[in-house]
N, CA, C and O atoms as a MOPAC input file, in Angstrom:
PM7 MOZYME 1SCF
protein

 N     20.71100 1    16.27200 1   -88.94900 1
 C     19.94600 1    16.04800 1   -90.00300 1
 C     19.91800 1    14.30700 1   -89.96900 1
 O     18.94600 1    13.55500 1   -90.03500 1
 N     21.44600 1    13.98000 1   -89.83300 1
 C     21.82100 1    12.56600 1   -90.05500 1
 C     21.16100 1    11.78500 1   -88.66900 1
 O     20.63800 1    10.67400 1   -88.75700 1
 N     21.25600 1    12.46000 1   -87.51900 1
 C     20.81800 1    11.88400 1   -86.69300 1
 C     19.28100 1    11.57700 1   -86.51300 1
 O     18.83100 1    10.60000 1   -85.91500 1
 N     18.60900 1    12.49300 1   -87.07800 1
 C     17.07200 1    12.32400 1   -87.18100 1
 C     16.62600 1    11.36200 1   -88.14300 1
 O     15.72700 1    10.53600 1   -87.98700 1
 N     17.41800 1    11.56600 1   -89.26200 1
 C     17.08800 1     9.98600 1   -90.43500 1
 C     17.56500 1     8.85200 1   -89.72000 1
 O     16.98400 1     7.79100 1   -89.94900 1
 N     18.48800 1     8.85500 1   -88.91600 1
 C     19.13000 1     7.47800 1   -88.17600 1
 C     17.83100 1     7.06000 1   -87.19800 1
 O     17.26800 1     5.96800 1   -87.12100 1
 N     17.55300 1     8.29600 1   -86.48400 1
 C     16.47700 1     7.72700 1   -85.39200 1
 C     15.06800 1     7.20400 1   -85.99600 1
 O     14.40800 1     6.31500 1   -85.45900 1
 N     14.67100 1     7.92300 1   -87.27100 1
 C     13.50300 1     7.40800 1   -88.07500 1
 C     13.75500 1     6.01700 1   -88.68800 1
 O     12.80300 1     5.24400 1   -88.79200 1
 N     15.00500 1     5.65100 1   -89.10500 1
 C     15.28100 1     4.29500 1   -89.70500 1
 C     15.28300 1     3.53400 1   -88.57200 1
 O     14.51200 1     2.59000 1   -88.74400 1
 N     15.84400 1     3.50300 1   -87.38100 1
 C     15.63100 1     2.68400 1   -86.35200 1
 C     14.17100 1     2.39600 1   -85.80600 1
 O     13.71900 1     1.30600 1   -85.45300 1
 N     13.55100 1     3.61000 1   -85.81900 1
 C     12.14700 1     3.58900 1   -85.32600 1
 C     11.17900 1     2.73600 1   -86.30800 1
 O     10.26100 1     1.99600 1   -85.95400 1
 N     11.58900 1     3.00800 1   -87.57300 1
 C     10.67700 1     2.18300 1   -88.41800 1
 C     11.20600 1     0.70900 1   -88.51400 1
 O     10.40300 1    -0.14300 1   -88.89200 1
 N     12.31500 1     0.38600 1   -88.24600 1
 C     12.86600 1    -1.17100 1   -88.14600 1
 C     12.36100 1    -1.77800 1   -86.93600 1
 O     11.99600 1    -2.94900 1   -86.82500 1
 N     12.36800 1    -0.90100 1   -86.05200 1
 C     11.81300 1    -1.60400 1   -84.64900 1
 C     10.45000 1    -1.97100 1   -84.77000 1
 O     10.06900 1    -3.09200 1   -84.43400 1
 N      9.61300 1    -1.02400 1   -85.27000 1
 C      8.22200 1    -1.43300 1   -85.12700 1
 C      7.78300 1    -2.47300 1   -85.99300 1
 O      6.93600 1    -3.29200 1   -85.63700 1
 N      8.42300 1    -2.47700 1   -87.32400 1
 C      7.93400 1    -3.63300 1   -88.18200 1
 C      8.69500 1    -5.17500 1   -87.45800 1
 O      8.23400 1    -6.31100 1   -87.57000 1
 N      9.73800 1    -4.83900 1   -86.85000 1
 C     10.11600 1    -6.11000 1   -86.35900 1
 C      9.46300 1    -6.75400 1   -85.13500 1
 O      9.56200 1    -7.94300 1   -84.83200 1
 N      8.75200 1    -5.77300 1   -84.44100 1
 C      7.93200 1    -6.29300 1   -83.15700 1
 C      6.39100 1    -6.56900 1   -83.68100 1
 O      5.53500 1    -7.07400 1   -82.95500 1
 N      6.15200 1    -6.14800 1   -85.10600 1
 C      4.87000 1    -6.27400 1   -85.37600 1
 C      4.27700 1    -7.81900 1   -85.34800 1
 O      3.20000 1    -8.14100 1   -84.84600 1
 N      5.13800 1    -8.62700 1   -85.94500 1
 C      4.85900 1   -10.22500 1   -85.92300 1
 C      3.69000 1   -10.52400 1   -86.64300 1
 O      2.99400 1    -9.62800 1   -87.11900 1
 N      3.40600 1   -11.79900 1   -86.76600 1
 C      2.03000 1   -12.17100 1   -87.79700 1
 C      0.95300 1   -12.20200 1   -86.75500 1
 O      1.16000 1   -11.90000 1   -85.58000 1
 N     -0.33700 1   -12.62300 1   -87.28700 1
 C     -1.41000 1   -12.52500 1   -86.81700 1
 C     -1.87000 1   -14.02000 1   -86.39800 1
 O     -2.98500 1   -14.48700 1   -86.62800 1
 N     -0.88100 1   -14.63900 1   -85.78500 1
 C     -1.02100 1   -16.03000 1   -85.26200 1
 C     -1.80500 1   -16.05100 1   -83.82000 1
 O     -1.76300 1   -15.15800 1   -82.97400 1
 N     -2.38500 1   -17.03900 1   -83.76000 1
 C     -3.05000 1   -17.22900 1   -82.23900 1
 C     -1.94200 1   -17.36500 1   -81.23400 1
 O     -0.92800 1   -17.96600 1   -81.59100 1
 N     -2.00800 1   -16.94500 1   -80.19000 1
 C     -1.05000 1   -17.23700 1   -79.31100 1
 C     -1.20500 1   -18.63600 1   -78.61200 1
 O     -2.28200 1   -19.16500 1   -78.33900 1
 N      0.14700 1   -19.19300 1   -78.34800 1
 C      0.15600 1   -20.43400 1   -77.76300 1
 C     -0.04800 1   -20.40900 1   -76.21800 1
 O      0.69200 1   -19.85300 1   -75.40600 1
 N     -1.28500 1   -21.17500 1   -75.93500 1
 C     -1.58400 1   -21.21500 1   -74.42700 1
 C     -1.80300 1   -22.76500 1   -73.96300 1
 O     -2.56400 1   -23.50800 1   -74.58200 1
 N     -1.07200 1   -23.18000 1   -72.82500 1
 C     -1.12700 1   -24.48200 1   -72.54500 1
 C     -2.28900 1   -24.69600 1   -71.70300 1
 O     -2.57100 1   -23.90900 1   -70.79900 1
 N     -3.06700 1   -25.87100 1   -71.99900 1
 C     -4.18700 1   -25.95900 1   -71.43400 1
 C     -4.11500 1   -26.38000 1   -69.92500 1
 O     -3.25100 1   -27.18800 1   -69.58300 1
 N     -5.09300 1   -25.79800 1   -68.90600 1
 C     -4.95900 1   -26.04500 1   -67.57900 1
 C     -5.60400 1   -27.35300 1   -67.16200 1
 O     -6.69200 1   -27.74500 1   -67.58500 1
 N     -4.86500 1   -27.96500 1   -66.33100 1
 C     -5.39500 1   -29.41800 1   -66.04200 1
 C     -6.29900 1   -29.31300 1   -64.91000 1
 O     -5.90200 1   -28.77900 1   -63.87400 1
 N     -7.54500 1   -29.79900 1   -65.01800 1
 C     -8.48900 1   -29.59100 1   -64.15000 1
 C     -8.73100 1   -31.02000 1   -63.28500 1
 O     -8.89100 1   -32.11500 1   -63.82300 1
 N     -8.72600 1   -30.80600 1   -62.00900 1
 C     -8.88900 1   -32.31300 1   -61.15900 1
 C    -10.22100 1   -32.07000 1   -60.38700 1
 O    -10.38900 1   -31.17600 1   -59.55800 1
 N    -11.14800 1   -32.99700 1   -60.78000 1
 C    -12.50600 1   -33.04400 1   -60.06200 1
 C    -12.11500 1   -33.98600 1   -58.88100 1
 O    -11.40100 1   -34.98800 1   -58.88500 1
 N    -12.75200 1   -33.40600 1   -57.92600 1
 C    -12.79400 1   -34.32100 1   -56.50600 1
 C    -14.07600 1   -35.14300 1   -56.77900 1
 O    -14.99700 1   -34.69700 1   -57.46300 1
 N    -14.08500 1   -36.38100 1   -56.20000 1
 C    -15.11400 1   -37.24300 1   -56.27600 1
 C    -15.64000 1   -37.28100 1   -54.72000 1
 O    -14.87200 1   -37.48100 1   -53.78000 1
 N    -16.76200 1   -37.10700 1   -54.60200 1
 C    -17.46300 1   -37.06400 1   -53.35500 1
 C    -17.88200 1   -38.45700 1   -52.91100 1
 O    -18.21700 1   -39.14200 1   -53.87700 1
 N    -17.94500 1   -38.93100 1   -52.02500 1
 C    -18.63000 1   -40.21600 1   -51.31100 1
 C    -20.09700 1   -40.13200 1   -51.61100 1
 O    -20.68500 1   -39.10200 1   -51.28400 1
 N    -20.77700 1   -41.14600 1   -52.22200 1
 C    -22.02600 1   -41.19400 1   -52.41600 1
 C    -22.54900 1   -42.10100 1   -51.21600 1
 O    -22.02500 1   -43.16200 1   -50.87600 1
 N    -23.56300 1   -41.56700 1   -50.68300 1
 C    -24.25100 1   -42.13600 1   -49.44000 1
 C    -24.57000 1   -43.57100 1   -49.76600 1
 O    -24.77700 1   -43.87200 1   -50.94200 1
 N    -24.62200 1   -44.44500 1   -48.85100 1
 C    -24.89600 1   -45.91200 1   -49.19900 1
 C    -26.35000 1   -46.18200 1   -49.36300 1
 O    -26.84400 1   -47.16400 1   -49.91700 1
 N    -26.99100 1   -45.14900 1   -48.79000 1
 C    -28.45600 1   -45.37800 1   -48.99200 1
 C    -29.12000 1   -45.14600 1   -50.18900 1
 O    -30.27000 1   -45.53600 1   -50.38700 1
 N    -28.33100 1   -44.41800 1   -51.14700 1
 C    -28.76500 1   -44.30400 1   -52.62700 1
 C    -28.23300 1   -45.56900 1   -53.33100 1
 O    -28.92800 1   -45.88700 1   -54.29700 1
 N    -27.37600 1   -46.21900 1   -53.13700 1
 C    -27.04500 1   -47.33200 1   -53.69100 1
 C    -27.96700 1   -48.78500 1   -52.93200 1
 O    -27.87700 1   -49.93500 1   -53.36300 1
 N    -28.63800 1   -48.44900 1   -51.99300 1
 C    -29.42900 1   -49.54900 1   -51.53900 1
 C    -30.86500 1   -49.41400 1   -51.75500 1
 O    -31.50000 1   -50.46100 1   -51.63600 1
 N    -31.48800 1   -48.40800 1   -52.03400 1
 C    -32.63600 1   -48.32300 1   -52.21300 1
 C    -33.09200 1   -48.84100 1   -53.62800 1
 O    -34.09000 1   -49.55800 1   -53.70800 1
 N    -32.36400 1   -48.48300 1   -54.75800 1
 C    -32.95800 1   -49.36100 1   -56.09200 1
 C    -32.86800 1   -50.55000 1   -56.09800 1
 O    -33.82100 1   -51.10900 1   -56.64200 1
 N    -31.82700 1   -51.40900 1   -55.57300 1
 C    -31.97000 1   -53.05000 1   -55.45300 1
 C    -33.10200 1   -53.49400 1   -54.67700 1
 O    -33.89200 1   -54.35100 1   -55.07100 1
 N    -33.17700 1   -52.81600 1   -53.41600 1
 C    -34.39100 1   -53.20200 1   -52.57100 1
 C    -35.68100 1   -52.99200 1   -53.02400 1
 O    -36.58900 1   -53.75100 1   -52.68600 1
 N    -35.88900 1   -51.88300 1   -53.87400 1
 C    -37.35000 1   -51.71300 1   -54.70500 1
 C    -37.38900 1   -52.64700 1   -55.60100 1
 O    -38.49900 1   -53.14600 1   -55.79000 1
 N    -36.27300 1   -53.14800 1   -56.38000 1
 C    -36.40900 1   -54.16500 1   -57.42000 1
 C    -36.59100 1   -55.42800 1   -56.57800 1
 O    -37.46500 1   -56.15800 1   -57.04700 1
 N    -36.11500 1   -55.81000 1   -55.66200 1
 C    -36.34000 1   -57.05700 1   -55.06600 1
 C    -37.84900 1   -56.89400 1   -54.61000 1
 O    -38.47800 1   -57.94500 1   -54.73400 1
 N    -38.50900 1   -55.93200 1   -54.16300 1
 C    -39.97500 1   -56.00100 1   -53.67100 1
 C    -40.71100 1   -56.15500 1   -54.64400 1
 O    -41.59900 1   -57.00100 1   -54.54200 1
 N    -40.58500 1   -55.43900 1   -55.80900 1
 C    -41.24300 1   -55.70000 1   -57.04200 1
 C    -41.33600 1   -57.15300 1   -57.53900 1
 O    -42.36000 1   -57.77400 1   -57.82100 1
 N    -40.13800 1   -57.54100 1   -57.58500 1
 C    -39.77500 1   -59.20300 1   -57.96900 1
 C    -40.68300 1   -59.94200 1   -57.27200 1
 O    -41.51700 1   -60.66800 1   -57.81200 1
 N    -40.54100 1   -59.76800 1   -55.92500 1
 C    -41.26700 1   -60.62800 1   -54.94800 1
 C    -42.79300 1   -60.45800 1   -54.95400 1
 O    -43.54600 1   -61.40100 1   -54.70900 1
 N    -43.22600 1   -59.19800 1   -55.24900 1
 C    -44.79500 1   -59.05100 1   -55.45300 1
 C    -45.08200 1   -59.69600 1   -56.72400 1
 O    -46.19300 1   -60.22400 1   -56.76600 1
 N    -44.35400 1   -59.79100 1   -57.79400 1
 C    -44.87000 1   -60.43000 1   -59.00000 1
 C    -44.86100 1   -61.95900 1   -58.93800 1
 O    -45.62100 1   -62.69900 1   -59.56400 1
 N    -43.93700 1   -62.30900 1   -58.13300 1
 C    -43.83100 1   -64.05100 1   -57.87900 1
 C    -45.08700 1   -64.38700 1   -57.15900 1
 O    -45.80800 1   -65.27300 1   -57.61900 1
 N    -45.46300 1   -63.66000 1   -55.90100 1
 C    -46.32700 1   -63.84100 1   -55.25700 1
 C    -47.70300 1   -63.79700 1   -55.83100 1
 O    -48.60200 1   -64.25000 1   -55.12300 1
 N    -48.04300 1   -63.25800 1   -57.16000 1
 C    -49.09200 1   -63.28500 1   -57.61500 1
 C    -49.41500 1   -64.49200 1   -58.63300 1
 O    -50.52700 1   -64.57700 1   -59.15600 1

């Protein structure tokens, strides 16, 4: 009977000791690295070229 009471006592103490609180788990944020792709040179060239054409057309009138 003593062994049963001792086993129940240890089981009760172990379960309450492992219960813990309802805290959010601590999770370290993942570091995300974004790879930058090279932009084509034509994309950088078209807009200023069109602006130059429109300015030249406005000046000629």
